N, C-alpha and C positions, 0 to 999 in steps of 0.2 A: 649542397647537392641533395636532391630528393631521393629517398629510398623508394623501393618498388611499391610499398603500401601507400605512400603519399601520392605517387603517380596514379595509382588505381583510384584513389579517392578524388583526385583533382580531375582526371580525364573522364572517369566513368560516371561521376555523380550527375552531371548535367544530362548526359545521354540517358541515364537510367530514369530520371524524372520524366523525360519525354516519352520513354517506353511505357512507364506506368500510366500516363495519361491515355495511351492507346489501349493498354490492357483493360482499363475500366470500361471501355466501350465495346469489347468483344466477348465472345463466349469463353468459358474456362479453357477448353482445349486449345483455342487460338492463343489465349494468354500464356499458356504453358510454352507454346512454341516461341513466343516473343522472348520470354525469360531465358529459355535454354539457348537461344541464339545469342543473347547478350552474354551469357556465361561462357560461350565459346571464345569470346573476345576478352572478357574480364573474368577469368575463372576464380579469382580470389576476392570477388566483390561480395562481402558477407551478407549485405542486405538482400541481394538478389537470391541468395541461397535460402534465407529465412522466408522470403515471400513465396519462393517456389515451393517450399515445404508446406506453407499454408494452402496453396492451390492444390498440391498433391493430396493433402488431407481432405480437402473438399470433394475431390474426385474418388476418394476411398482407397487411394494407393498408399497404404500405411508404410510399406518398406521404403519407398522413395521419399516420403515425407520425413521419416526418421533420418535417412541419410543426409538430407539437406538441412534439417534442424541441427544435426551434429556437426555438419560442415560449417554452418554459420557460426556456431559456438566456438569451433576450433580456430576459425579465422579471426574472430573478435571475442576472445574469452571474457573481456571486461564488460561487454555490452549486457546490461541487465535484462533487456527484452529477450535477447536470444537465449540467455540462461533460463529465464522463466518459461519460455516456450518449450525448451527441451525438457525441463523438469515436469511441466504440465503434461507433456506428451508421454513421458515415461510412466507417469502415474495414471492418467485418465485413459489413455489408449492401450498402452502395453501392460499396465499393471505391474511394472517393474518397481516395486516399492523401495528396494534398496538403492537403486540408482537415483530415484526421485528424491529420497531423503538426503542422500549425499549432495545432490545438486542444490537443494533448498538450503541445507546447512551451510554450504559454500557461499550462497548468497547472503545469508545472515552474518557470516564471518566478516564480510565487507560492509554490510549495512544492517546492524542489529535492529533497525526500526522498520524493516520492510514488512508491511502488514500482509501483503499477498503471500509472502513466504511463510509467515507465522500461521496464517489461516490454513495454508496448504499442509503444513506439518501437523497442525491440529487434526485436519481431516484424515490424513494418512494414519496418524496415531489411533484415531477412532476405529478405522477400518481394520487395523491389526490388533485391536483389543487393548491398547495401552491408554486407558481412560485418564489416568492421572497426568500423563504427559500431554494428552489432548487438552485437558483443563488448563495446564500451565501455558500452553501456546495460545489458546483462545483468551485466557485472562490477560496475557501480555498484550494481545491485540487491543482489548478494551482499555488497557492502561494508556495506550497510545492514541486510540480513537474510540471514545466512549459511545459513539453512535454507530459503530460498525454492526450492521444487521446480521451478517453471517456468524460472527463470533458470539453475539448476544443470543442468537437462536440456538447455536450449538451448546452454549453453557446452560441455557434453559432446559435442554434435554439431558445434559450431563448432571446437573445439580438440582434435581427436584427436592423441594422441602416437604416433609411430612405435614407441615402445618398449612400447606397450600401457598406459601410465599416462597418464590424462587430464591435460592441462595445467591443467585446472580446479584441481587440487590445488596448483598453483603460484601461483594468483591470491591476492594478499594480501587478507585479509578486513579490512575497512575501518577506517580511522580516521574516525569520524563527524565531520562538520563542523557539527553543531548547536552554535550558540553560545548561543542562548537561545530558548525556545519562542515568545516574543512577537514576535521579529524574526529570522526565519531568514535565512541567508545569501542575498543577492539574486542573486549570479552563479550561474546554473545549472551545476553541475559536469558535467552530462552532455554539455555542448557542448565539453569539453576532452578530449584524448586521454589525459591522465594527471594525477596529482596534481602532477607537476612543473610543469605549466602554471598551476596555481592558486597556487602559492607559489614564491618565489625560494628557491633552494638556500641553506641556511644558510652564512654565512661562517665562517671558522675561529673556533673557540670562544674567547670572551674568558674571562678568569679566572673571572668570574661571569656566567652566562648568564641571561637573563630567561626567565620561563615561556613567552613567545611563541617565543623562539628554540629552546628545548627541544622545544616541540611541533612546530615546523616541521621540525626535524631528524628527529624521530621519524617524521614523514610521509614524508620522503625515504627512510628505512630501510624503511618498509612498501612503498613504491613499488619499491624495489630488492629486495624479497623477503628482507628481513633482519629477521624478526619478533623474534628474541631481542634484537637491538640496540635495536629500537623499544621493547620491553618495559622494557629497562634504563633508557632515557631517561624513559619515562612513569612508571616507579616513582619515579625521582628527582623528577619533576614533582609527582606526587601526594603525595610526602612534604612538599614545600614548600607545596602547596595541597590539603589533604585534602578540601576541599569542592567540588572541581572535578568536576562530574558527567560532563562530556564525557570527561575523561581516564579516569575509572572505567569508563565504558561501553567506551571503546577497549581498555582492558586486559582487560575481560571478553571482548570479541571475540577478541583475540589469544591469551589463555590458552585459550579454547575451541578455537581452531584448533590449538593445541599439544597439546591433550588434557588439560590440567590443569583439570578441571571444578570442583574445589573452589575454586580461586582465581578462576576465571571467575565462579562463582556469587557469591562475595563482592563482586566489583567490579560485577557487574550489579545486585545488591541495593543497593549503595551509590548507584549512578547513579539507580536508580528511587526510592530514598528521598529523594535530594537534589532531584530534579526529578520529582515525582509526576505532573505534568501533561504530561510529555513522553511521547507515545505510542510513539515509537521505543524509548526506554529500557524502557518497560513491556513492549512486545512482545518485545524481546530477552531480557528476564528470563523471560517466560512460555515462549518458545520453548526456552530452555535447560532450564527445569524439566521441560518435556514430553519433549524429545528426549534430554537428557543424564541426567536423574535419574528419569524415569518418574513424576514427581510430577504426575499428571494433575489431581487436585483443586486443587492450588495454582495450576497454570497456568490451569485453567478459571476460578478466582476472578478472576484478573487479566483474562482475556479478556472475561468477562461484564461486568466494570466498564467496560472500554473500549467494549464493545458498547452499554452504557447511554448513553455519551457520543456515540457515532457509530454509528447503526444501519445505515449504508449502506457500511461498510467491508467490501468483499467478501473481502479476504484474511483479515480478522478472523473473518468468518462461516465461512469455510472451516476455519480453525483450530479454532473451537468445534465445528463439525460433525465434524471428525476425532476430537476427543476423545470426543464423544458416541458415535461409532461404536466407539471403542476400549473404552469401558465398557459397550457394548451398550445404550445408551439410544437405541433406534431412533426413537421418536417425537420426541425432542428433536432428533436429527440430521435427521430429515425436515423439522422446522420450519425449521431454519437453512438447509438446502439450498433449501427453497422460497423463503426470503427472498432468497437469492442469485439465483434465477431470476426473482424479481420485479424485481430491480434490473437484472440482465443475463440476459435470457431466452435468449441464445445461448451461455451458458457450458456447454460440453460436459462438463467434469469434474463439475460439480454435477448436470447432467442424468443422467449415467451413474450417479453415486452414488445418486441418488434412485430410478432404475429398479432398481438392485440391492437397495435396501431394500424396495421394493414387491414384488420377486420373492421375497425371503426371507420376507416376511410371509405371502405367499399359499401358500408351500410347506408 
C-alpha cells in the first residue's frame, strides 16, 4: 500500500510537469499563481516549494522565498539541491553565516566530495576572517578538481608568494579518498588540517607491504609535496591491483600536475571505465580532455551524460556552457546558463556570461 508521500509523487509529478510548461510561457506573477494553486492541491510537493522560492526571490520577496526554501528542505531533507539552495540563501541573501555553515557541513557529512559545499565554506571562512580554514576548504576542492576556477582564484589571493610564484603551485593535487560510490567515506576530510590527520603515518616498510600500507604512504608523500615518490608507490600498487579505480584516478591527477598528459589521460580513462557511475572520475576525465587536449566534443559527451543524471549540478552546467561558448553554440550556452540561474539566481558569473551572449547577439 502506498504511503501519502508516494501518492504525492505519483499523482502530482505529471500534473506539475504540465504546469511548469505553462509557467515558462507567462510572466512571473502569473507563474506564481500557477504554483500556488498547485500547492493548494499538493501542499507537500517539495519541488513546487523550491521552485516557488526561486520565483519569489526573483520578485524580491525575501521572506516568502525563505519560507518556501525551508519548506522544500523540510519535506525532502535528503535532496541535495534543496539543501544547497537553502544554504546559499542563508549566506548570500540573509548573511546568516551560522545557519549556512551548519547546512553546508551537513551536506559534507553525507558527501565529503561536494565541491560546491567546499567552495561555499571556503568563501564563508574568508568573510569571517578564518583564512586558514578557507585555505583548507579551497585546497580540498583542488584536490578533487584541479581545474576548479573559483578555488584556484581564491588560493591565489590567499597564498601569494614573496618571490612572485603563487604557493598554489606547491599545493599537492589530491589523492582522492573515494573508496566506493555506494558508501563514501563518512569522516568529512574538510574538518581536518591535512591528510596527516586522516591517516597514521606508515610504519617502516615490511618486506611485503599491503595495498593499504602502500596507499597510506603515498598519501604522506603527496602531503609532503613529493609527487614523484607518490607516483612510484601508486604505480607499484596499480601493478598489484590493476582494477583499483581510485589509484588510477590519483595517478591521473598527479601525472596531470607533472605535465605528463598522455599518462594522465590513460589513468583517468581507466578510472572512468572501472567505475562509470563515479561522477568525480568522469568529471576529472572530461576536464582533462577539455583543458589538456582540446577534445571539446569528447568532453561534452561526458558532461551531457552526467547532466542527464543530475540536472542540478551547477559546476557541471558551467562546464557545458563553457564548451558551448568555445564552439560558438550561443543558443546552447544560453540554455545552460539560464538553467544555472534558475537553480542559483544569484550566480554572478552565469549572469555576466548570459549578458555577454545577449549583447553579442544584438550587435
